[in-house]
Chimera marker file (.cmm) of the C-alpha trace (Angstrom):
<marker_set name="trace">
<marker id="1" x="0.104" y="-0.012" z="0.142" r="1" g="1" b="0" radius="0.5"/>
<marker id="2" x="1.355" y="3.432" z="-0.871" r="1" g="1" b="0" radius="0.5"/>
<marker id="3" x="2.193" y="6.001" z="1.950" r="1" g="1" b="0" radius="0.5"/>
<marker id="4" x="1.212" y="9.397" z="2.554" r="1" g="1" b="0" radius="0.5"/>
<marker id="5" x="3.269" y="10.694" z="0.187" r="1" g="1" b="0" radius="0.5"/>
<marker id="6" x="2.769" y="8.091" z="-2.301" r="1" g="1" b="0" radius="0.5"/>
<marker id="7" x="-0.256" y="8.317" z="-5.062" r="1" g="1" b="0" radius="0.5"/>
<marker id="8" x="-0.853" y="6.328" z="-7.550" r="1" g="1" b="0" radius="0.5"/>
<marker id="9" x="-2.622" y="6.466" z="-10.686" r="1" g="1" b="0" radius="0.5"/>
<marker id="10" x="-3.217" y="4.026" z="-13.080" r="1" g="1" b="0" radius="0.5"/>
<marker id="11" x="-3.460" y="5.051" z="-16.976" r="1" g="1" b="0" radius="0.5"/>
<marker id="12" x="-4.604" y="3.212" z="-19.763" r="1" g="1" b="0" radius="0.5"/>
<marker id="13" x="-1.274" y="2.721" z="-22.315" r="1" g="1" b="0" radius="0.5"/>
<marker id="14" x="-3.367" y="4.539" z="-25.318" r="1" g="1" b="0" radius="0.5"/>
<marker id="15" x="-3.949" y="7.840" z="-23.053" r="1" g="1" b="0" radius="0.5"/>
<marker id="16" x="-0.598" y="7.484" z="-21.861" r="1" g="1" b="0" radius="0.5"/>
<marker id="17" x="0.564" y="7.288" z="-25.474" r="1" g="1" b="0" radius="0.5"/>
<marker id="18" x="-1.729" y="10.191" z="-26.789" r="1" g="1" b="0" radius="0.5"/>
<marker id="19" x="-0.378" y="12.318" z="-23.240" r="1" g="1" b="0" radius="0.5"/>
<marker id="20" x="2.906" y="11.961" z="-23.788" r="1" g="1" b="0" radius="0.5"/>
<marker id="21" x="2.649" y="12.643" z="-27.878" r="1" g="1" b="0" radius="0.5"/>
<marker id="22" x="1.021" y="15.590" z="-26.960" r="1" g="1" b="0" radius="0.5"/>
<marker id="23" x="3.507" y="16.766" z="-24.594" r="1" g="1" b="0" radius="0.5"/>
<marker id="24" x="6.407" y="16.119" z="-27.105" r="1" g="1" b="0" radius="0.5"/>
<marker id="25" x="4.420" y="18.557" z="-30.140" r="1" g="1" b="0" radius="0.5"/>
<marker id="26" x="3.908" y="21.115" z="-27.450" r="1" g="1" b="0" radius="0.5"/>
<marker id="27" x="7.725" y="20.901" z="-26.754" r="1" g="1" b="0" radius="0.5"/>
<marker id="28" x="8.313" y="20.696" z="-30.381" r="1" g="1" b="0" radius="0.5"/>
<marker id="29" x="6.507" y="23.474" z="-31.361" r="1" g="1" b="0" radius="0.5"/>
<marker id="30" x="7.504" y="25.811" z="-27.974" r="1" g="1" b="0" radius="0.5"/>
<marker id="31" x="11.050" y="24.966" z="-29.495" r="1" g="1" b="0" radius="0.5"/>
<marker id="32" x="10.051" y="26.491" z="-33.096" r="1" g="1" b="0" radius="0.5"/>
<marker id="33" x="8.449" y="29.233" z="-31.818" r="1" g="1" b="0" radius="0.5"/>
<marker id="34" x="11.443" y="30.525" z="-29.744" r="1" g="1" b="0" radius="0.5"/>
<marker id="35" x="14.028" y="29.591" z="-32.317" r="1" g="1" b="0" radius="0.5"/>
<marker id="36" x="11.427" y="31.913" z="-35.181" r="1" g="1" b="0" radius="0.5"/>
<marker id="37" x="11.363" y="34.657" z="-32.427" r="1" g="1" b="0" radius="0.5"/>
<marker id="38" x="15.248" y="34.518" z="-31.934" r="1" g="1" b="0" radius="0.5"/>
<marker id="39" x="15.284" y="34.823" z="-35.576" r="1" g="1" b="0" radius="0.5"/>
<marker id="40" x="13.136" y="37.978" z="-36.187" r="1" g="1" b="0" radius="0.5"/>
<marker id="41" x="14.962" y="39.657" z="-33.107" r="1" g="1" b="0" radius="0.5"/>
<marker id="42" x="18.148" y="39.051" z="-35.426" r="1" g="1" b="0" radius="0.5"/>
<marker id="43" x="16.275" y="40.506" z="-38.653" r="1" g="1" b="0" radius="0.5"/>
<marker id="44" x="14.634" y="43.346" z="-36.748" r="1" g="1" b="0" radius="0.5"/>
<marker id="45" x="18.369" y="44.520" z="-35.639" r="1" g="1" b="0" radius="0.5"/>
<marker id="46" x="19.612" y="43.852" z="-39.259" r="1" g="1" b="0" radius="0.5"/>
<marker id="47" x="16.737" y="45.922" z="-40.311" r="1" g="1" b="0" radius="0.5"/>
<marker id="48" x="17.406" y="48.994" z="-38.032" r="1" g="1" b="0" radius="0.5"/>
<marker id="49" x="20.882" y="48.900" z="-38.899" r="1" g="1" b="0" radius="0.5"/>
<marker id="50" x="20.118" y="48.781" z="-42.739" r="1" g="1" b="0" radius="0.5"/>
<marker id="51" x="17.714" y="51.856" z="-41.927" r="1" g="1" b="0" radius="0.5"/>
<marker id="52" x="20.580" y="53.485" z="-40.361" r="1" g="1" b="0" radius="0.5"/>
<marker id="53" x="23.038" y="52.922" z="-43.215" r="1" g="1" b="0" radius="0.5"/>
<marker id="54" x="20.236" y="54.246" z="-45.262" r="1" g="1" b="0" radius="0.5"/>
<marker id="55" x="19.542" y="57.695" z="-43.506" r="1" g="1" b="0" radius="0.5"/>
<marker id="56" x="23.109" y="58.185" z="-43.839" r="1" g="1" b="0" radius="0.5"/>
<marker id="57" x="23.516" y="57.688" z="-47.479" r="1" g="1" b="0" radius="0.5"/>
<marker id="58" x="20.631" y="59.773" z="-47.657" r="1" g="1" b="0" radius="0.5"/>
<marker id="59" x="21.571" y="62.326" z="-46.092" r="1" g="1" b="0" radius="0.5"/>
<marker id="60" x="25.209" y="62.425" z="-47.641" r="1" g="1" b="0" radius="0.5"/>
<marker id="61" x="23.466" y="62.454" z="-51.103" r="1" g="1" b="0" radius="0.5"/>
<marker id="62" x="21.345" y="65.750" z="-49.945" r="1" g="1" b="0" radius="0.5"/>
<marker id="63" x="24.578" y="67.479" z="-49.242" r="1" g="1" b="0" radius="0.5"/>
<marker id="64" x="26.068" y="66.504" z="-51.944" r="1" g="1" b="0" radius="0.5"/>
<marker id="65" x="22.769" y="68.262" z="-53.723" r="1" g="1" b="0" radius="0.5"/>
<marker id="66" x="22.847" y="71.245" z="-51.796" r="1" g="1" b="0" radius="0.5"/>
<marker id="67" x="26.837" y="71.743" z="-53.041" r="1" g="1" b="0" radius="0.5"/>
<marker id="68" x="26.043" y="71.455" z="-56.382" r="1" g="1" b="0" radius="0.5"/>
<marker id="69" x="22.590" y="73.515" z="-56.093" r="1" g="1" b="0" radius="0.5"/>
<marker id="70" x="25.125" y="76.253" z="-54.074" r="1" g="1" b="0" radius="0.5"/>
<marker id="71" x="27.144" y="76.034" z="-56.991" r="1" g="1" b="0" radius="0.5"/>
<marker id="72" x="24.829" y="76.225" z="-59.767" r="1" g="1" b="0" radius="0.5"/>
<marker id="73" x="24.140" y="79.909" z="-60.994" r="1" g="1" b="0" radius="0.5"/>
<marker id="74" x="20.779" y="81.471" z="-60.117" r="1" g="1" b="0" radius="0.5"/>
<marker id="75" x="18.469" y="82.319" z="-62.934" r="1" g="1" b="0" radius="0.5"/>
<marker id="76" x="16.595" y="85.580" z="-62.681" r="1" g="1" b="0" radius="0.5"/>
<marker id="77" x="13.103" y="85.271" z="-63.624" r="1" g="1" b="0" radius="0.5"/>
<marker id="78" x="10.579" y="88.274" z="-63.293" r="1" g="1" b="0" radius="0.5"/>
<marker id="79" x="8.367" y="87.203" z="-60.250" r="1" g="1" b="0" radius="0.5"/>
<marker id="80" x="5.224" y="87.649" z="-63.050" r="1" g="1" b="0" radius="0.5"/>
<marker id="81" x="6.898" y="83.666" z="-64.655" r="1" g="1" b="0" radius="0.5"/>
<marker id="82" x="7.395" y="82.541" z="-61.313" r="1" g="1" b="0" radius="0.5"/>
<marker id="83" x="3.596" y="82.760" z="-60.570" r="1" g="1" b="0" radius="0.5"/>
<marker id="84" x="2.831" y="81.392" z="-63.924" r="1" g="1" b="0" radius="0.5"/>
<marker id="85" x="4.949" y="78.814" z="-63.503" r="1" g="1" b="0" radius="0.5"/>
<marker id="86" x="3.391" y="77.659" z="-60.392" r="1" g="1" b="0" radius="0.5"/>
<marker id="87" x="0.280" y="77.710" z="-60.980" r="1" g="1" b="0" radius="0.5"/>
<marker id="88" x="1.103" y="75.634" z="-64.141" r="1" g="1" b="0" radius="0.5"/>
<marker id="89" x="2.903" y="72.887" z="-62.084" r="1" g="1" b="0" radius="0.5"/>
<marker id="90" x="0.154" y="72.356" z="-59.788" r="1" g="1" b="0" radius="0.5"/>
<marker id="91" x="-3.207" y="71.963" z="-61.704" r="1" g="1" b="0" radius="0.5"/>
<marker id="92" x="-1.971" y="68.210" z="-63.526" r="1" g="1" b="0" radius="0.5"/>
<marker id="93" x="-1.259" y="67.240" z="-60.189" r="1" g="1" b="0" radius="0.5"/>
<marker id="94" x="-4.575" y="67.778" z="-58.893" r="1" g="1" b="0" radius="0.5"/>
<marker id="95" x="-5.801" y="66.446" z="-61.967" r="1" g="1" b="0" radius="0.5"/>
<marker id="96" x="-3.887" y="62.932" z="-61.638" r="1" g="1" b="0" radius="0.5"/>
<marker id="97" x="-5.046" y="63.070" z="-57.842" r="1" g="1" b="0" radius="0.5"/>
<marker id="98" x="-9.030" y="63.159" z="-58.863" r="1" g="1" b="0" radius="0.5"/>
<marker id="99" x="-8.170" y="60.120" z="-61.872" r="1" g="1" b="0" radius="0.5"/>
<marker id="100" x="-6.593" y="57.997" z="-59.447" r="1" g="1" b="0" radius="0.5"/>
<marker id="101" x="-9.381" y="58.443" z="-56.895" r="1" g="1" b="0" radius="0.5"/>
<marker id="102" x="-11.679" y="57.812" z="-59.718" r="1" g="1" b="0" radius="0.5"/>
<marker id="103" x="-10.364" y="54.595" z="-60.953" r="1" g="1" b="0" radius="0.5"/>
<marker id="104" x="-10.229" y="53.416" z="-56.906" r="1" g="1" b="0" radius="0.5"/>
<marker id="105" x="-13.989" y="53.981" z="-56.492" r="1" g="1" b="0" radius="0.5"/>
<marker id="106" x="-14.378" y="52.661" z="-60.277" r="1" g="1" b="0" radius="0.5"/>
<marker id="107" x="-13.327" y="49.190" z="-58.993" r="1" g="1" b="0" radius="0.5"/>
<marker id="108" x="-14.597" y="49.414" z="-55.818" r="1" g="1" b="0" radius="0.5"/>
<marker id="109" x="-18.365" y="49.822" z="-57.294" r="1" g="1" b="0" radius="0.5"/>
<marker id="110" x="-17.067" y="46.999" z="-59.621" r="1" g="1" b="0" radius="0.5"/>
<marker id="111" x="-16.330" y="44.786" z="-56.747" r="1" g="1" b="0" radius="0.5"/>
<marker id="112" x="-19.115" y="45.662" z="-54.618" r="1" g="1" b="0" radius="0.5"/>
<marker id="113" x="-21.501" y="45.051" z="-57.762" r="1" g="1" b="0" radius="0.5"/>
<marker id="114" x="-19.799" y="41.538" z="-57.738" r="1" g="1" b="0" radius="0.5"/>
<marker id="115" x="-20.354" y="40.851" z="-54.337" r="1" g="1" b="0" radius="0.5"/>
<marker id="116" x="-24.674" y="41.958" z="-54.011" r="1" g="1" b="0" radius="0.5"/>
<marker id="117" x="-24.549" y="39.458" z="-57.318" r="1" g="1" b="0" radius="0.5"/>
<marker id="118" x="-23.014" y="36.747" z="-55.287" r="1" g="1" b="0" radius="0.5"/>
<marker id="119" x="-25.113" y="37.504" z="-52.341" r="1" g="1" b="0" radius="0.5"/>
<marker id="120" x="-28.222" y="38.090" z="-53.663" r="1" g="1" b="0" radius="0.5"/>
<link id1="1" id2="2" r="1" g="1" b="0" radius="0.2"/>
<link id1="2" id2="3" r="1" g="1" b="0" radius="0.2"/>
<link id1="3" id2="4" r="1" g="1" b="0" radius="0.2"/>
<link id1="4" id2="5" r="1" g="1" b="0" radius="0.2"/>
<link id1="5" id2="6" r="1" g="1" b="0" radius="0.2"/>
<link id1="6" id2="7" r="1" g="1" b="0" radius="0.2"/>
<link id1="7" id2="8" r="1" g="1" b="0" radius="0.2"/>
<link id1="8" id2="9" r="1" g="1" b="0" radius="0.2"/>
<link id1="9" id2="10" r="1" g="1" b="0" radius="0.2"/>
<link id1="10" id2="11" r="1" g="1" b="0" radius="0.2"/>
<link id1="11" id2="12" r="1" g="1" b="0" radius="0.2"/>
<link id1="12" id2="13" r="1" g="1" b="0" radius="0.2"/>
<link id1="13" id2="14" r="1" g="1" b="0" radius="0.2"/>
<link id1="14" id2="15" r="1" g="1" b="0" radius="0.2"/>
<link id1="15" id2="16" r="1" g="1" b="0" radius="0.2"/>
<link id1="16" id2="17" r="1" g="1" b="0" radius="0.2"/>
<link id1="17" id2="18" r="1" g="1" b="0" radius="0.2"/>
<link id1="18" id2="19" r="1" g="1" b="0" radius="0.2"/>
<link id1="19" id2="20" r="1" g="1" b="0" radius="0.2"/>
<link id1="20" id2="21" r="1" g="1" b="0" radius="0.2"/>
<link id1="21" id2="22" r="1" g="1" b="0" radius="0.2"/>
<link id1="22" id2="23" r="1" g="1" b="0" radius="0.2"/>
<link id1="23" id2="24" r="1" g="1" b="0" radius="0.2"/>
<link id1="24" id2="25" r="1" g="1" b="0" radius="0.2"/>
<link id1="25" id2="26" r="1" g="1" b="0" radius="0.2"/>
<link id1="26" id2="27" r="1" g="1" b="0" radius="0.2"/>
<link id1="27" id2="28" r="1" g="1" b="0" radius="0.2"/>
<link id1="28" id2="29" r="1" g="1" b="0" radius="0.2"/>
<link id1="29" id2="30" r="1" g="1" b="0" radius="0.2"/>
<link id1="30" id2="31" r="1" g="1" b="0" radius="0.2"/>
<link id1="31" id2="32" r="1" g="1" b="0" radius="0.2"/>
<link id1="32" id2="33" r="1" g="1" b="0" radius="0.2"/>
<link id1="33" id2="34" r="1" g="1" b="0" radius="0.2"/>
<link id1="34" id2="35" r="1" g="1" b="0" radius="0.2"/>
<link id1="35" id2="36" r="1" g="1" b="0" radius="0.2"/>
<link id1="36" id2="37" r="1" g="1" b="0" radius="0.2"/>
<link id1="37" id2="38" r="1" g="1" b="0" radius="0.2"/>
<link id1="38" id2="39" r="1" g="1" b="0" radius="0.2"/>
<link id1="39" id2="40" r="1" g="1" b="0" radius="0.2"/>
<link id1="40" id2="41" r="1" g="1" b="0" radius="0.2"/>
<link id1="41" id2="42" r="1" g="1" b="0" radius="0.2"/>
<link id1="42" id2="43" r="1" g="1" b="0" radius="0.2"/>
<link id1="43" id2="44" r="1" g="1" b="0" radius="0.2"/>
<link id1="44" id2="45" r="1" g="1" b="0" radius="0.2"/>
<link id1="45" id2="46" r="1" g="1" b="0" radius="0.2"/>
<link id1="46" id2="47" r="1" g="1" b="0" radius="0.2"/>
<link id1="47" id2="48" r="1" g="1" b="0" radius="0.2"/>
<link id1="48" id2="49" r="1" g="1" b="0" radius="0.2"/>
<link id1="49" id2="50" r="1" g="1" b="0" radius="0.2"/>
<link id1="50" id2="51" r="1" g="1" b="0" radius="0.2"/>
<link id1="51" id2="52" r="1" g="1" b="0" radius="0.2"/>
<link id1="52" id2="53" r="1" g="1" b="0" radius="0.2"/>
<link id1="53" id2="54" r="1" g="1" b="0" radius="0.2"/>
<link id1="54" id2="55" r="1" g="1" b="0" radius="0.2"/>
<link id1="55" id2="56" r="1" g="1" b="0" radius="0.2"/>
<link id1="56" id2="57" r="1" g="1" b="0" radius="0.2"/>
<link id1="57" id2="58" r="1" g="1" b="0" radius="0.2"/>
<link id1="58" id2="59" r="1" g="1" b="0" radius="0.2"/>
<link id1="59" id2="60" r="1" g="1" b="0" radius="0.2"/>
<link id1="60" id2="61" r="1" g="1" b="0" radius="0.2"/>
<link id1="61" id2="62" r="1" g="1" b="0" radius="0.2"/>
<link id1="62" id2="63" r="1" g="1" b="0" radius="0.2"/>
<link id1="63" id2="64" r="1" g="1" b="0" radius="0.2"/>
<link id1="64" id2="65" r="1" g="1" b="0" radius="0.2"/>
<link id1="65" id2="66" r="1" g="1" b="0" radius="0.2"/>
<link id1="66" id2="67" r="1" g="1" b="0" radius="0.2"/>
<link id1="67" id2="68" r="1" g="1" b="0" radius="0.2"/>
<link id1="68" id2="69" r="1" g="1" b="0" radius="0.2"/>
<link id1="69" id2="70" r="1" g="1" b="0" radius="0.2"/>
<link id1="70" id2="71" r="1" g="1" b="0" radius="0.2"/>
<link id1="71" id2="72" r="1" g="1" b="0" radius="0.2"/>
<link id1="72" id2="73" r="1" g="1" b="0" radius="0.2"/>
<link id1="73" id2="74" r="1" g="1" b="0" radius="0.2"/>
<link id1="74" id2="75" r="1" g="1" b="0" radius="0.2"/>
<link id1="75" id2="76" r="1" g="1" b="0" radius="0.2"/>
<link id1="76" id2="77" r="1" g="1" b="0" radius="0.2"/>
<link id1="77" id2="78" r="1" g="1" b="0" radius="0.2"/>
<link id1="78" id2="79" r="1" g="1" b="0" radius="0.2"/>
<link id1="79" id2="80" r="1" g="1" b="0" radius="0.2"/>
<link id1="80" id2="81" r="1" g="1" b="0" radius="0.2"/>
<link id1="81" id2="82" r="1" g="1" b="0" radius="0.2"/>
<link id1="82" id2="83" r="1" g="1" b="0" radius="0.2"/>
<link id1="83" id2="84" r="1" g="1" b="0" radius="0.2"/>
<link id1="84" id2="85" r="1" g="1" b="0" radius="0.2"/>
<link id1="85" id2="86" r="1" g="1" b="0" radius="0.2"/>
<link id1="86" id2="87" r="1" g="1" b="0" radius="0.2"/>
<link id1="87" id2="88" r="1" g="1" b="0" radius="0.2"/>
<link id1="88" id2="89" r="1" g="1" b="0" radius="0.2"/>
<link id1="89" id2="90" r="1" g="1" b="0" radius="0.2"/>
<link id1="90" id2="91" r="1" g="1" b="0" radius="0.2"/>
<link id1="91" id2="92" r="1" g="1" b="0" radius="0.2"/>
<link id1="92" id2="93" r="1" g="1" b="0" radius="0.2"/>
<link id1="93" id2="94" r="1" g="1" b="0" radius="0.2"/>
<link id1="94" id2="95" r="1" g="1" b="0" radius="0.2"/>
<link id1="95" id2="96" r="1" g="1" b="0" radius="0.2"/>
<link id1="96" id2="97" r="1" g="1" b="0" radius="0.2"/>
<link id1="97" id2="98" r="1" g="1" b="0" radius="0.2"/>
<link id1="98" id2="99" r="1" g="1" b="0" radius="0.2"/>
<link id1="99" id2="100" r="1" g="1" b="0" radius="0.2"/>
<link id1="100" id2="101" r="1" g="1" b="0" radius="0.2"/>
<link id1="101" id2="102" r="1" g="1" b="0" radius="0.2"/>
<link id1="102" id2="103" r="1" g="1" b="0" radius="0.2"/>
<link id1="103" id2="104" r="1" g="1" b="0" radius="0.2"/>
<link id1="104" id2="105" r="1" g="1" b="0" radius="0.2"/>
<link id1="105" id2="106" r="1" g="1" b="0" radius="0.2"/>
<link id1="106" id2="107" r="1" g="1" b="0" radius="0.2"/>
<link id1="107" id2="108" r="1" g="1" b="0" radius="0.2"/>
<link id1="108" id2="109" r="1" g="1" b="0" radius="0.2"/>
<link id1="109" id2="110" r="1" g="1" b="0" radius="0.2"/>
<link id1="110" id2="111" r="1" g="1" b="0" radius="0.2"/>
<link id1="111" id2="112" r="1" g="1" b="0" radius="0.2"/>
<link id1="112" id2="113" r="1" g="1" b="0" radius="0.2"/>
<link id1="113" id2="114" r="1" g="1" b="0" radius="0.2"/>
<link id1="114" id2="115" r="1" g="1" b="0" radius="0.2"/>
<link id1="115" id2="116" r="1" g="1" b="0" radius="0.2"/>
<link id1="116" id2="117" r="1" g="1" b="0" radius="0.2"/>
<link id1="117" id2="118" r="1" g="1" b="0" radius="0.2"/>
<link id1="118" id2="119" r="1" g="1" b="0" radius="0.2"/>
<link id1="119" id2="120" r="1" g="1" b="0" radius="0.2"/>
</marker_set>
């Protein structure tokens, strides 16, 4: 007979195998998840390093552009011509933006019609 500290429980061999299998699969899944998390940490560090490198490259390009622009001669354009250039440059950008919105809205309407046809 078992003492006060010992307790024995009978488990069928099938239940034991199923439970043991589930336990081992859970452990394997946990280890795989830890492995993936470590890989994600490494990739995040690489991403940050690349971002810093890219930012340095952009800064060097920006300083180069500023140096080139400072060495270039400044054109003398009358004020009324500058205003016309600005107004002409702004109009096509607005039209392009409106046409993009219209294309997106049209495509959205087509998709909604197809969904109604499927559901209706």
